[in-house]
C-alpha positions in Angstrom: 55.8 295.1 13.0 53.9 298.0 14.9 56.0 300.4 17.1 55.1 299.1 20.0 56.5 295.5 19.1 59.8 296.9 17.6 60.3 298.9 21.0 59.9 295.9 23.1 62.3 294.0 20.7 64.9 296.6 21.4 64.3 296.2 24.8 65.0 292.5 24.7 68.3 293.1 22.7 69.5 295.3 25.5 68.5 292.6 27.9 70.5 289.7 25.8 73.5 292.6 25.6 73.4 292.6 29.5 73.5 288.9 29.6 75.8 288.3 27.2 78.2 290.7 28.9 77.8 289.1 32.3 78.2 285.6 31.2 81.3 286.5 29.4 83.2 287.0 32.5 82.6 283.3 33.5 84.3 282.2 30.2 87.7 281.0 31.3 89.7 280.9 28.2 90.5 284.0 25.7 89.2 286.2 28.3 90.7 289.5 26.5 88.8 288.6 23.2 85.4 288.2 25.2 86.0 291.3 27.4 86.3 292.8 23.9 83.2 291.6 22.2 81.2 292.9 25.4 82.9 296.1 25.3 81.9 296.6 21.9 78.0 295.4 22.7 77.8 297.3 25.5 78.5 300.6 23.6 75.7 299.9 21.4 73.0 299.8 24.4 73.0 303.5 24.6 72.1 303.9 20.9 69.5 300.9 21.4 68.2 303.2 23.9 68.0 306.5 22.3 66.2 304.6 19.4 63.5 303.6 21.9 62.8 307.0 23.1 61.9 307.9 19.3 58.6 307.9 17.8 59.8 305.8 15.1 57.9 305.0 12.1 57.3 301.6 10.8 59.0 300.8 7.6 60.0 297.2 6.3 63.8 297.8 5.8 64.1 299.5 9.6 61.9 296.1 10.9 64.3 293.8 9.1 67.8 295.7 9.9 66.9 295.2 13.9 65.5 291.8 13.1 68.8 290.9 11.8 70.6 292.6 14.6 68.8 290.6 17.2 69.9 287.4 15.6 73.3 288.4 15.9 73.4 289.5 19.2 71.6 286.2 20.1 74.6 284.2 18.1 76.8 286.2 20.5 75.2 285.1 23.4 75.3 281.8 22.2 79.0 281.7 21.6 79.3 282.9 25.3 77.4 280.3 26.9 78.9 277.7 25.1 82.3 278.4 25.9 81.4 279.1 29.7 80.2 275.2 29.8 82.3 273.2 27.8 85.6 271.6 28.9 88.3 273.8 29.7 91.1 271.8 28.0 88.9 271.4 24.9 88.2 275.1 24.5 92.1 275.9 25.2 93.1 273.6 22.5 90.3 275.2 20.2 91.1 278.6 21.1 92.2 279.7 17.6 88.6 278.6 16.7 87.2 280.2 19.1 89.2 283.5 18.4 88.2 283.3 14.9 84.3 282.9 16.0 84.8 285.7 18.4 86.0 287.9 15.0 83.5 286.5 12.7 80.7 287.5 15.1 81.9 291.0 15.8 82.0 291.5 12.1 78.5 290.2 11.8 77.3 292.5 14.8 78.8 295.7 12.9 77.6 294.8 9.4 74.2 294.4 11.2 74.4 297.6 13.1 75.3 299.4 9.7 72.1 298.2 8.1 69.9 300.3 10.6 68.4 302.7 8.3 70.0 305.9 10.3 69.6 308.6 8.1 65.7 308.0 8.1 65.5 308.5 12.1 65.6 311.7 14.0 69.4 310.7 15.4 71.5 313.7 16.4 74.8 313.9 14.3 76.6 312.8 17.2 75.2 309.9 17.2 75.2 309.0 14.1 78.9 309.6 14.2 79.0 307.1 17.3 77.6 304.6 15.4 79.5 305.0 12.4 83.0 304.8 14.4 81.8 301.7 16.3 81.0 299.7 13.2 84.5 301.0 11.8 86.2 299.6 15.0 84.1 296.3 15.1 85.0 295.3 11.5 88.6 296.6 12.2 89.0 294.5 15.4 91.6 292.0 15.5 91.4 289.1 17.6 94.3 286.7 18.3 95.4 283.9 20.7 97.6 284.9 23.8 101.5 284.6 23.1 101.7 281.8 25.9 98.7 280.1 24.2 100.2 280.2 20.9 103.7 278.7 22.5 102.0 275.7 23.7 99.8 275.1 20.7 103.1 275.1 18.5 104.9 272.8 21.0 101.4 270.5 20.6 101.9 270.7 16.7 105.8 270.2 16.8 105.2 266.6 19.0 102.5 265.4 16.7 104.5 266.3 14.0 107.7 264.7 14.9 105.6 262.0 16.4 107.0 262.6 20.3 106.2 259.9 22.3 108.5 261.1 25.1 106.6 261.0 28.6 108.4 263.8 29.7 107.4 266.0 26.8 103.8 264.8 27.8 103.7 265.6 31.3 105.1 269.2 30.4 102.5 269.9 28.1 99.8 268.6 30.9 101.5 271.1 33.2 101.7 274.1 30.8 97.9 273.1 29.5 96.7 273.1 33.4 98.4 276.3 34.1 97.0 278.0 31.5 93.2 277.2 31.9 93.7 277.6 35.8 93.2 274.1 36.9 95.3 272.0 39.5 98.5 270.3 38.6 97.6 267.8 41.0 97.2 264.2 39.2 94.0 263.0 40.1 92.6 266.7 38.9 94.7 266.2 35.7 93.5 262.9 34.9 89.7 263.8 35.6 89.9 267.0 33.5 91.6 264.9 30.8 88.7 262.5 31.1 86.5 265.1 30.7 88.3 266.6 27.6 87.9 263.1 25.9 84.4 262.7 26.7 84.1 266.2 24.7 85.8 265.0 21.7 83.6 262.2 21.8 80.7 264.3 21.8 81.9 267.0 19.1 83.1 264.1 16.8 79.3 263.2 16.2 78.5 267.0 14.8 82.0 268.4 13.6 83.9 267.7 10.3 86.3 265.0 10.1 89.4 267.4 10.2 88.8 268.3 13.8 88.5 264.8 14.6 91.5 263.7 13.3 93.5 266.9 15.1 91.8 265.7 18.1 92.7 262.2 18.1 96.1 263.5 17.3 96.3 265.5 20.6 94.8 263.0 22.6 97.4 260.2 21.5 100.4 263.0 22.4 98.9 263.7 25.9 98.1 260.2 26.9 101.8 259.4 27.2 101.8 261.7 30.2 101.7 260.1 33.8 98.6 261.8 34.6 96.3 260.7 31.9 96.1 256.7 32.8 96.8 254.6 36.2 99.9 252.6 36.2 97.7 249.4 36.0 95.8 251.0 32.7 99.4 251.3 31.2 100.4 247.7 32.2 97.1 246.3 30.7 97.9 248.4 27.6 101.6 247.7 27.6 100.9 243.4 27.8 98.1 243.5 25.2 100.4 244.9 22.9 103.4 243.1 24.0 101.3 239.3 23.8 100.2 240.2 20.1 103.9 240.6 19.1 105.4 236.9 19.5 108.7 236.2 21.1 111.4 236.7 18.0 112.8 240.0 16.5 112.0 240.1 13.0 114.5 241.4 10.4 114.2 244.5 8.9 112.7 244.7 5.3 115.2 245.8 2.4 113.3 249.1 2.0 114.4 250.3 5.7 118.2 250.2 4.7 119.4 253.8 3.4 121.1 252.6 -0.1 124.3 254.7 0.9 124.9 253.9 4.6 123.3 250.5 4.2 122.4 250.9 7.8 118.4 250.7 8.8 117.4 254.7 8.2 115.9 256.7 11.2 114.7 259.8 9.1 114.0 258.4 5.4 113.4 261.4 3.2 112.3 261.3 -0.4 114.4 263.0 -3.5 112.9 264.3 -6.9 113.8 260.9 -8.4 111.6 259.4 -6.2 114.0 257.3 -4.4 114.2 257.0 -0.7 117.7 257.6 1.4 118.5 258.7 5.0 118.4 262.5 5.4 121.7 262.6 6.9 123.4 260.6 4.1 121.7 262.5 0.9 122.5 266.1 2.0 126.2 265.2 2.9 126.1 263.6 -1.1 124.8 266.8 -2.3 127.5 268.6 0.1 130.3 266.8 -1.6 129.0 268.5 -5.0 127.1 265.6 -6.3 123.6 266.3 -8.3 122.5 263.2 -9.4 120.7 260.3 -7.9 123.0 257.5 -6.3 120.8 255.1 -7.5 119.1 256.2 -10.8 121.9 258.4 -11.8 119.0 260.9 -13.0 119.4 264.6 -12.5 118.2 265.6 -9.1 116.5 268.9 -7.6 118.6 269.4 -4.5 116.1 271.8 -3.1 113.7 268.7 -2.7 113.4 266.3 0.1 109.9 265.0 1.1 109.9 263.1 4.5 108.8 259.6 3.7 106.6 259.7 6.9 104.9 256.0 5.9 108.2 254.3 5.8 109.6 256.3 9.1 106.7 255.1 11.0 106.7 251.4 9.7 110.8 251.6 10.6 109.7 252.8 14.3 107.0 250.4 14.6 109.4 247.5 13.5 112.1 249.0 15.8 109.8 249.3 18.8 108.7 245.8 18.4 112.0 244.2 18.3 113.2 246.3 21.5 109.9 245.6 23.5 110.4 241.6 23.0 114.4 242.2 23.7 113.5 243.8 26.9 111.0 241.1 27.6 113.6 238.1 26.8 116.3 239.4 28.7 115.0 238.8 32.2 116.2 235.1 32.1 119.6 236.2 31.5 119.9 238.2 34.8 119.2 234.7 36.4 122.4 233.1 35.0 125.3 231.7 37.1 127.5 233.5 34.9 128.5 237.0 36.0 129.7 238.0 32.6 126.4 236.9 31.0 124.5 238.9 33.7 127.2 242.2 33.4 126.4 242.3 29.4 122.8 242.2 29.8 122.7 244.8 32.5 124.8 247.2 30.2 122.3 246.4 27.4 119.4 247.3 29.5 121.1 250.6 30.7 121.9 251.7 27.3 118.1 250.9 26.1 117.0 252.8 29.3 119.2 256.0 28.5 118.0 255.9 25.0 114.5 256.6 25.5 111.8 257.0 28.5 109.5 254.7 26.4 112.2 251.8 26.6 112.4 252.7 30.5 108.6 252.2 30.9 108.7 248.8 29.3 111.2 248.0 31.6 109.5 248.9 34.8 106.3 247.2 33.3 108.3 243.9 32.6 108.8 243.8 36.6 112.1 243.9 36.4 112.8 246.0 39.3 112.3 243.2 41.9 115.1 241.4 39.9 117.5 243.9 39.7 116.6 244.7 43.8 117.6 241.0 43.9 121.1 241.6 42.4 122.1 244.0 44.7 122.5 240.9 47.2 125.2 239.8 44.6 129.3 240.0 45.9 130.3 241.4 42.2 130.5 245.1 42.8 130.6 245.9 39.4 127.1 244.2 39.1 125.6 246.1 41.8 127.0 249.6 40.6 125.1 248.7 37.1 121.8 247.7 39.3 122.1 251.3 41.6 122.7 253.1 37.9 119.6 251.5 36.0 117.3 252.0 39.2 118.2 255.7 39.3 117.7 256.0 35.7 114.3 254.4 36.0 113.4 256.6 39.3 113.8 259.9 37.5 110.8 259.2 35.8 107.8 259.1 37.9 106.7 258.9 41.4 104.7 255.2 40.2 108.5 253.7 39.5 109.6 255.4 43.0 107.0 253.6 44.9 107.4 250.1 42.6 111.0 250.3 44.2 110.4 250.9 47.6 107.4 248.3 47.6 109.8 245.7 47.0 110.6 243.6 50.4 113.8 245.1 51.9 114.6 247.4 48.5 115.1 250.3 50.7 117.5 248.2 53.1 119.6 246.8 50.1 120.1 250.4 48.9 120.8 251.6 52.2 123.7 248.6 52.8 125.5 250.2 49.6 125.9 253.2 51.5 128.3 251.6 53.6 130.3 250.1 50.7 133.2 251.9 48.6 132.9 255.4 47.4 132.1 254.0 43.9 129.1 252.2 44.9 127.9 254.7 48.2 127.8 257.6 45.8 125.6 255.8 43.5 123.5 254.6 46.6 123.1 258.0 47.8 122.0 259.6 44.5 119.5 256.7 44.0 118.2 257.3 47.7 118.2 261.1 47.2 115.9 260.6 43.6 113.4 258.2 45.7 113.0 260.7 48.4 111.7 263.0 46.1 108.3 260.8 47.1 106.5 261.6 50.1 105.7 258.2 50.4 109.2 256.6 49.6 110.6 259.2 52.3 109.2 257.3 55.1 110.5 254.0 53.9 114.3 255.6 53.6 114.0 257.3 57.0 112.9 253.9 59.0 115.8 251.9 57.6 118.1 251.2 60.7 121.4 252.8 60.1 120.4 254.7 56.9 120.9 258.3 59.1 124.2 257.3 60.8 125.5 256.8 57.2 124.0 259.5 55.8 125.5 261.7 58.4 128.9 259.9 57.9 128.9 260.5 53.9 127.7 264.1 54.5 131.4 264.8 55.5 132.8 262.6 52.6 135.8 263.8 50.3 133.8 263.4 47.3 132.0 266.5 46.9 128.9 265.1 44.6 128.6 262.7 47.2 128.6 264.7 50.2 126.0 267.2 48.7 123.7 264.5 48.0 123.7 263.0 51.5 123.0 266.5 53.1 120.0 267.1 50.6 118.9 263.6 51.4 119.2 264.3 55.2 117.2 267.7 54.4 114.5 265.5 53.0 114.3 263.0 55.7 114.0 265.8 58.6 110.2 266.0 58.3 110.2 262.7 59.9 111.5 264.1 63.1 112.7 267.5 63.6 115.6 266.2 65.8 116.3 263.0 64.0 119.4 264.1 62.4 120.9 266.1 65.4 120.1 262.8 67.4 122.0 260.8 65.0 125.0 262.8 65.0 125.3 263.0 68.8 124.1 259.6 69.5 121.3 260.3 71.7 120.3 257.1 72.9 123.6 255.8 73.9 124.3 257.8 77.3 120.5 257.2 78.1 120.5 253.2 77.9 124.0 253.4 79.7 122.3 254.7 82.6 119.3 252.9 82.4 121.5 249.7 82.9 123.9 250.9 85.5 123.0 254.3 86.6 121.6 255.1 90.4 117.7 254.1 91.1 116.9 258.0 91.0 119.0 258.4 87.4 117.3 254.9 86.2 113.8 256.6 87.1 114.5 259.6 85.0 115.5 257.4 82.1 112.6 255.0 82.7 109.9 257.9 82.8 112.1 259.5 79.1 111.1 256.5 77.4 107.9 256.1 78.8 106.0 259.5 78.2 108.2 261.0 75.5 106.6 260.8 71.8 109.0 258.7 69.6 108.8 258.3 65.8 109.1 254.9 64.5 112.9 255.5 63.8 113.7 256.2 67.1 112.0 253.2 68.4 114.0 251.2 66.1 116.9 252.8 67.0 116.6 251.8 70.8 116.1 248.5 69.9 119.3 248.1 67.7 120.9 249.6 70.8 119.5 246.5 73.4 117.0 248.7 75.0 114.6 245.8 76.2 117.3 243.6 78.1 117.6 246.3 80.8 113.7 247.0 80.5 112.6 243.6 81.2 115.2 243.4 84.0 113.6 245.9 85.6 109.8 244.5 84.7 111.3 241.6 86.8 113.3 242.8 89.5 112.4 246.6 90.1 110.2 248.1 92.8 106.3 248.7 92.2 106.9 251.9 90.6 109.9 250.7 88.5 107.9 247.7 86.8 105.2 250.5 86.2 107.1 252.8 84.4 109.2 250.2 82.4 106.2 248.3 81.3 104.8 251.6 80.2 108.0 252.1 78.2 107.7 248.4 76.6 104.3 249.6 76.0 105.7 252.8 74.1 107.8 250.9 72.1 105.4 247.8 71.3 103.3 250.0 69.1 105.8 249.5 66.2 105.0 245.8 65.1 108.7 245.2 64.2 109.5 246.0 67.8 106.8 243.7 69.2 107.6 241.0 67.3 111.3 241.3 68.8 109.9 241.6 72.1 107.9 238.2 72.0 111.0 236.7 70.4 113.5 238.0 73.1 111.0 236.6 75.5 108.9 239.5 76.8 105.7 237.7 77.3 106.4 235.3 80.1 107.1 238.6 82.6 104.3 240.6 81.1 101.9 237.6 82.0 103.3 236.9 85.6 102.4 240.7 86.1 98.5 240.2 84.7 97.9 237.0 86.6 99.1 238.9 89.8 95.8 239.7 91.9 97.8 242.3 94.3 99.1 244.3 91.2 98.0 247.8 90.9 94.9 248.4 88.3 97.1 250.8 86.4 100.0 248.4 86.3 97.8 245.6 84.6 95.9 247.8 82.4 99.4 248.9 80.8 100.1 245.2 80.8 97.4 244.2 78.9 97.6 247.1 76.5 100.9 245.9 75.7 99.8 242.2 75.3 97.4 243.6 72.9 100.3 245.4 70.5 102.1 242.4 70.7 99.1 240.4 69.2 98.4 242.8 66.7 102.2 242.8 65.4 101.4 238.8 65.0 98.6 239.7 62.8 100.5 241.9 60.5 103.0 239.5 59.9 103.9 238.9 56.1 103.7 235.2 54.4 107.4 235.2 54.2 108.6 236.0 57.5 109.3 233.3 60.3 105.8 233.0 62.4 106.0 234.4 65.6 103.5 232.9 68.1 102.4 235.1 71.1 101.2 232.2 73.2 102.5 228.7 72.6 100.9 226.3 74.9 97.3 225.6 75.3 97.5 226.5 79.1 98.5 229.7 78.4 95.7 230.6 76.0 93.2 229.1 78.4 94.6 230.7 81.2 94.5 234.4 79.5 91.2 234.0 78.4 89.6 233.1 81.5 90.7 236.2 82.6 88.0 238.0 80.4 85.3 237.0 83.4 87.7 237.9 86.2 88.7 241.4 85.3 87.8 245.0 85.2 85.8 246.3 81.7 89.4 247.9 80.8 91.2 245.1 80.8 88.7 242.8 79.3 88.3 245.0 76.3 92.3 244.4 75.7 92.2 240.9 76.2 89.2 240.3 74.0 91.2 242.7 71.3 94.3 240.5 71.8 92.3 236.9 71.0 90.7 239.0 67.8 94.3 240.0 66.8 95.5 236.4 67.3 92.6 235.1 65.2 93.6 237.3 62.3 96.2 235.9 60.7 96.0 232.9 58.3 97.6 230.5 60.0 95.7 230.9 63.5 92.4 228.4 62.7 94.3 226.4 65.5 93.7 229.4 68.3 90.1 229.6 66.9 89.6 226.1 67.5 90.8 226.2 71.2 88.9 229.3 72.1 85.7 227.3 70.9 87.2 224.3 73.3 87.2 226.3 76.3 83.7 227.3 76.3 84.5 230.9 74.6 81.6 230.9 72.6 79.2 230.6 75.6 81.0 233.5 77.3 81.0 235.8 74.1 77.1 235.4 73.8 76.5 236.5 77.4 78.9 239.6 76.6 76.8 240.4 73.7 74.1 241.4 76.4 76.1 243.7 78.5 75.8 247.6 78.8 79.2 248.4 78.2 79.5 249.4 74.2 83.2 248.8 74.0 83.3 245.9 75.6 79.8 244.6 73.7 81.9 245.5 70.3 85.2 243.4 71.2 82.9 240.7 72.4 81.3 240.6 69.1 84.3 241.2 66.5 86.1 238.1 68.2 82.3 235.9 68.3 82.2 236.9 64.4 85.9 235.6 64.0 85.1 232.3 66.1 82.1 231.7 63.5 84.3 231.8 60.4 85.3 228.1 60.4 81.8 226.6 60.5 80.2 224.9 63.3 81.7 222.3 65.4 79.0 222.1 67.8 79.4 225.0 70.2 77.3 227.3 68.0 74.4 225.3 68.1 74.8 224.6 71.7 74.8 228.2 72.8 73.3 230.5 70.1 69.3 230.2 71.6 66.7 232.6 70.5 67.6 234.7 73.5 70.9 235.4 71.5 69.2 235.6 68.2 66.9 238.3 69.4 69.9 240.1 70.8 71.8 240.3 67.7 69.0 241.7 66.0 68.7 244.4 68.4 72.3 245.4 68.4 71.8 245.5 64.2 68.9 247.5 64.7 69.5 249.9 67.0 73.4 250.2 67.2 75.0 253.2 65.4 78.6 251.6 65.1 79.1 250.1 61.7 81.9 247.6 62.5 79.6 246.1 65.3 76.9 245.8 62.9 79.1 244.2 60.6 80.1 241.7 63.0 76.6 240.9 64.1 75.8 240.2 60.7 78.7 238.1 60.1 77.9 236.3 62.8 74.5 235.5 61.7 75.7 234.7 58.1 77.9 232.1 59.8 75.1 230.2 61.6 75.0 227.0 60.4 72.2 226.7 57.6 71.1 223.4 58.4 69.6 224.7 61.3 66.0 225.7 60.5 65.4 226.6 64.2 67.7 229.3 64.0 66.0 230.6 60.9 62.6 230.3 62.3 64.1 232.4 65.4 65.5 235.2 63.1 62.0 235.4 61.2 60.3 235.7 64.5 62.6 237.9 65.6 61.7 240.4 62.4 65.4 239.7 61.1 64.3 239.8 57.4 63.3 243.7 57.2 66.1 244.7 59.9 68.9 242.9 57.5 67.5 243.8 54.1 67.9 247.9 54.7 71.3 247.1 54.6 70.8 246.5 51.4 68.9 249.1 50.3 70.0 252.3 52.4 72.6 254.2 50.7 73.6 256.1 53.8 76.1 253.5 55.0 79.4 254.7 53.5 81.7 254.0 56.1 85.0 252.1 55.6 83.0 248.9 56.6 80.3 249.6 54.1 81.8 246.7 51.8 82.0 244.0 54.5 78.6 244.9 55.9 77.0 244.4 52.7 78.6 241.2 52.1 77.5 239.9 55.8 74.0 241.2 55.1 73.6 239.5 51.8 75.2 236.2 53.4 73.1 236.2 56.3 69.8 236.4 53.7 71.1 233.3 52.0 69.2 231.1 54.9 66.1 232.7 54.0 66.3 231.6 50.3 66.8 227.9 50.6 64.5 225.8 48.3 63.7 223.6 51.0 61.3 226.3 52.4 59.1 227.7 50.0 57.2 229.8 52.6 60.6 231.7 53.6 61.4 232.1 50.1 58.0 233.8 49.3 58.7 236.3 52.5 62.0 237.1 51.2 60.7 237.6 47.5 57.5 239.7 49.3 60.1 241.7 50.9 61.8 243.0 47.6 64.9 241.0 48.0 65.2 239.8 44.5 65.8 242.9 42.2 68.6 244.2 45.2 70.2 240.7 44.5 70.1 240.9 40.8 71.5 244.6 41.1 74.6 243.3 43.6 75.5 241.1 40.9 76.8 243.8 39.1 77.9 246.3 41.9 78.9 244.3 44.7 82.5 243.0 45.7 83.3 239.2 45.3 81.7 237.8 47.9 78.7 239.9 47.5 78.5 238.3 44.2 78.8 235.0 45.5 76.2 235.3 48.4 73.9 236.9 45.7 74.1 234.4 43.1 73.9 231.5 45.6 70.5 233.1 47.2 69.0 233.5 43.3 70.2 230.0 42.4 68.0 228.6 45.6 65.2 231.0 44.4 65.5 229.7 40.7 65.2 226.1 41.9 61.9 226.6 42.8 60.8 228.4 39.7 59.8 225.5 37.8 56.8 224.0 40.4 55.6 228.2 40.6 55.2 229.0 36.9 51.7 229.5 36.1 50.6 227.4 33.2 49.3 229.5 30.1 45.6 229.4 29.9 44.3 228.2 26.0 41.4 229.9 25.3 38.6 227.7 23.4 36.2 228.8 20.3 36.9 230.6 17.4 40.5 232.0 17.6 39.4 235.3 16.0 37.1 236.3 18.4 39.8 235.1 21.3 41.8 237.5 23.6 45.6 237.1 22.3 47.4 234.4 24.2 49.6 235.2 27.3 53.2 235.4 26.6 54.9 232.7 28.5 58.3 232.5 30.3 61.1 231.5 27.6 62.6 228.9 30.1 59.5 227.7 32.1 56.8 228.0 29.5 54.2 229.3 32.0 53.6 232.8 33.2 56.6 234.1 35.5 57.1 236.6 37.6 60.1 238.0 40.0 57.8 237.8 43.3 55.4 234.7 42.9 57.9 232.3 40.8 61.3 233.9 41.4 62.1 233.7 38.0 65.5 234.6 37.2 64.5 235.6 33.3 61.9 238.4 34.6 64.5 239.3 37.3 67.0 240.3 34.6 69.5 238.1 36.2 71.0 236.0 33.4 73.2 238.4 32.0 74.9 239.7 35.0 75.2 235.7 36.4 76.9 235.3 33.2 79.4 238.5 33.4 80.6 237.0 36.7 81.6 233.7 34.8 84.3 235.9 33.4 85.6 237.0 36.6 88.5 236.1 38.5 86.9 235.4 42.0 86.5 231.5 41.9 83.5 231.5 44.6 81.6 234.2 42.7 81.8 232.3 39.3 80.9 228.9 40.9 77.9 230.4 42.5 76.8 232.4 39.4 77.3 229.1 37.3 75.5 226.8 39.8 72.4 229.5 39.2 72.6 229.3 35.5 72.5 225.6 35.9 69.0 225.9 36.9 67.5 227.1 33.6 68.7 224.0 32.0 67.6 221.6 34.8 65.6 218.5 33.5 62.8 219.1 30.9 64.2 223.0 30.4 67.2 222.1 28.7 66.0 222.9 25.3 64.5 226.3 26.3 67.0 227.1 29.1 69.9 226.5 26.3 68.5 228.8 24.2 68.3 231.4 26.8 71.9 230.7 27.7 73.3 231.0 24.0 71.5 234.9 23.6 72.7 236.1 26.8 76.3 234.7 25.4 76.7 232.3 28.1 78.2 229.2 26.3 81.6 230.7 25.4 82.5 231.7 28.8 80.9 228.6 30.4 83.5 226.6 28.0 86.7 228.8 29.3 86.0 227.6 32.5 87.4 224.3 31.6 90.4 225.9 31.9 90.2 227.3 35.6 92.5 226.5 38.1 89.4 225.6 40.0 88.3 221.5 39.9 85.0 222.4 41.1 84.6 225.1 38.3 85.7 222.5 36.2 83.3 220.2 37.2 80.7 222.4 37.1 81.4 223.8 33.7 81.6 220.0 32.3 78.0 219.3 33.8 76.4 222.3 32.2 78.1 221.4 28.8 77.4 217.7 28.9 73.6 218.6 28.8 73.8 221.6 26.6 76.1 219.7 23.6 73.0 217.1 23.7 71.3 219.5 21.4 72.4 219.4 17.7 72.4 223.2 17.3 74.7 224.2 20.3 77.1 221.2 19.7 77.6 222.2 15.9 78.0 226.1 17.2 80.5 225.7 20.0 81.7 222.4 19.8 84.3 222.8 17.9 85.9 225.5 20.6 85.2 223.3 23.5 87.3 220.2 22.2 90.7 221.1 23.0 89.9 222.2 26.4 87.9 218.8 26.6 91.0 216.7 25.1 93.3 218.5 27.8 90.8 217.4 30.7 90.5 213.8 29.7 94.4 214.0 30.0 95.1 216.1 32.9 91.9 216.0 34.7 91.1 214.2 37.7 89.0 210.8 38.6 85.5 213.0 38.4 86.5 215.6 35.5 88.1 213.1 33.2 85.0 210.8 32.3 82.9 213.8 32.2 85.3 215.4 29.6 85.2 211.9 27.5 81.5 212.0 27.6 81.2 215.3 26.1 83.7 214.4 23.4 81.6 211.5 22.7 78.7 213.7 22.3 80.9 215.7 19.9 81.8 212.6 17.8 85.3 213.0 18.9 85.7 209.9 21.0 84.0 206.4 20.9 81.7 205.7 23.5 83.7 202.3 24.4 86.9 204.8 24.7 89.1 203.9 27.5 88.7 207.2 29.2 85.5 206.2 30.4 
């Protein structure tokens, strides 16, 4: 190396040191250690710069020394860069290794620096001394993990050693680690970091030693117990997978599980020097009593030797967990018993298990005991209720997930609040449970809205029982965020004087009270409190009998209160609809009043759409005359009222039982009117008309669609889809097109003439649509494309295929919603029906084979040359595997459409080739599984497929055995269609004779 090359190398080393020192600032673990390394490196820089100034003579020893030093500095930089980019949790858990590498790197750099032949260089004695001191300091430098890091690592090691499966222990560890590495302790952030950590481990295990891999797996197993590392759904799936594999009966302990001294199953088995195993406490007591021989073999023992029998302990723990898991699962029927003593005994046993370990509490929650326990709060037996409240409180302390599970059970919080009004022993347990539940932000809202809860807590806060009073006060503090005045209002009974004056006060006082109710921003709790105190009756009285101003303010107050669905439903039940409609139909009423009435009726309608299935159904408009009369106002009123009436009917059409009202609206020519509204300039009015129009098309065509949807209407819908910026409006317009009768080829031709295909197609390929309506928008867009893919019109299919729709449909099979997958599979099935006639025959070459070009490779199903755009082939499109995957999904519509698409591959002469393709895609086992589907249509289609496939000997031999039992079951339990089909297949499989009575 010449002098110039050496100088250049020294410059590069100085640059590398600077880069390393800068990068070290971004390393988030072992900051102190990396700062120390950077400090050492920076002290070398002046020495290197001094060397660059000297006229250094070329020597092999100097060259080698500088090159060696360059390598070590690069190694230091590599360590820094590696630690800067790797997962923070992984680095933290490996901090001891990081520290060791820092120490080794520092020593190697020191050694490399000491090998530079300084004596041969013209350096001052002070620089030589600096280098000597620096090398010495670097050799002696010690790098240690921080005390806090060591403490956390020791807790992790202890948890692994003691096989700790306590969720609280894991939760605390996750928080400690998060705080140590500077990440958020919020659940989603912890879960993301943990998933990144696991991926880092997977990458590392490919290239690291086995010891580290085992250690990391143990750490993952420990931390996976934490709530943040997996969702409730993931835990549930994992639990039931394990529980279902255990059977239903507890197992007796093996003889080796018993301690020879105590005759009880061991908890902490240890092995003595004689090779015998005993319970640790028992053998230690044996030694403490002065015994030095083995209780079994009478051989002298070394009392200092007690080795934990980890294998046996693990087996005992697995046996005990298995039996407890089965026990917990088997206790549920006993809680439904008519024998109260049996229920009490089961609750005591359940309570003991819950108190024993948090793992047991998790199993109780996953076994869905919470709804059963809530149900027992309605029993008359006080002792049962007390046990239930105690158990629920134990469960609630575990996690927010459990708190939310309790709150989400129907009427759960109401049932617990009822216990507040009972004897002190029960109310004390109830307030303790509510206090625990209120630690979840979501559950607080449930508690604060329960009728009478605040008043009961105010009463309890003055209780003689110190603990109950303390808990009640703390709970009131937790609930005060709902309304800063809620506690004070409860204490002062704020609404009672207001309602008294509303009923019997002077006119001017009534107006003050009405204005207060109409204008003040009420919390949901206070709206409920007003209804509990009978506010509706005096308000309706004033709506009917008050002067014009009183009517207006009374309606405004009712409108204010009606925004709470529970109140709105009560309004309907208490007869508020009639007086409100009378005001709306009065043409001499002020526009403001009629708008308020329309808004209130809209709120009432929205409340009926939110009814739960178990509720007694409340109907807004009971008579056909009311429906027709209200809808007729859409043509006779101002746009603001028109919008609210349209929204009213849209809300009424949302409830599952409202197919009748949709039918009545179609009868009164609503479609004709809504088609006209699609052309208005008022955007809000048009949007509401479109949404209702969409609702009315969901039941199919009863003649009104074909009658009123003409070419002009189609053009209007396409313009809205193309030019509108409101995703909800676009979704409704696409939904209308999707629901238009498929058999009406005139509508499809109008759509094509209006250039609908590219307009609709862009919603399947444009990723910018990410709003709340994205899924609905795509569902409707794919549904709309189905009409362009029917196999009865090859020209339409070609236009759709040329637009590039087939690959998009295939992609949606994997990424769309269940309905999107159903529509996509339907279109692909229709395309595939045309493939056989479009597949191009393979050309056969004549002449000598050695001079001919190689033959073209044909499609394995159609045996010709297939392409996606020209023959619509499912195989070429890569659609077979996604379609097979959908067969295993839970949605019947998607599975049915996918199976129909796959059936096109084995139609007619394609049975042999198509069956082979299905077998290669592993489609036959899921088709067999569909024989057990609750959907009769799916069963029938699966039978049709298997009836053809099992005509082929190779598939009959390979899959026939697995299909026999489901087929036999169908011959016994199936309907008139599936029974003979199943029997025919069994005949193919030689299980039934062709002359069997099943035919």
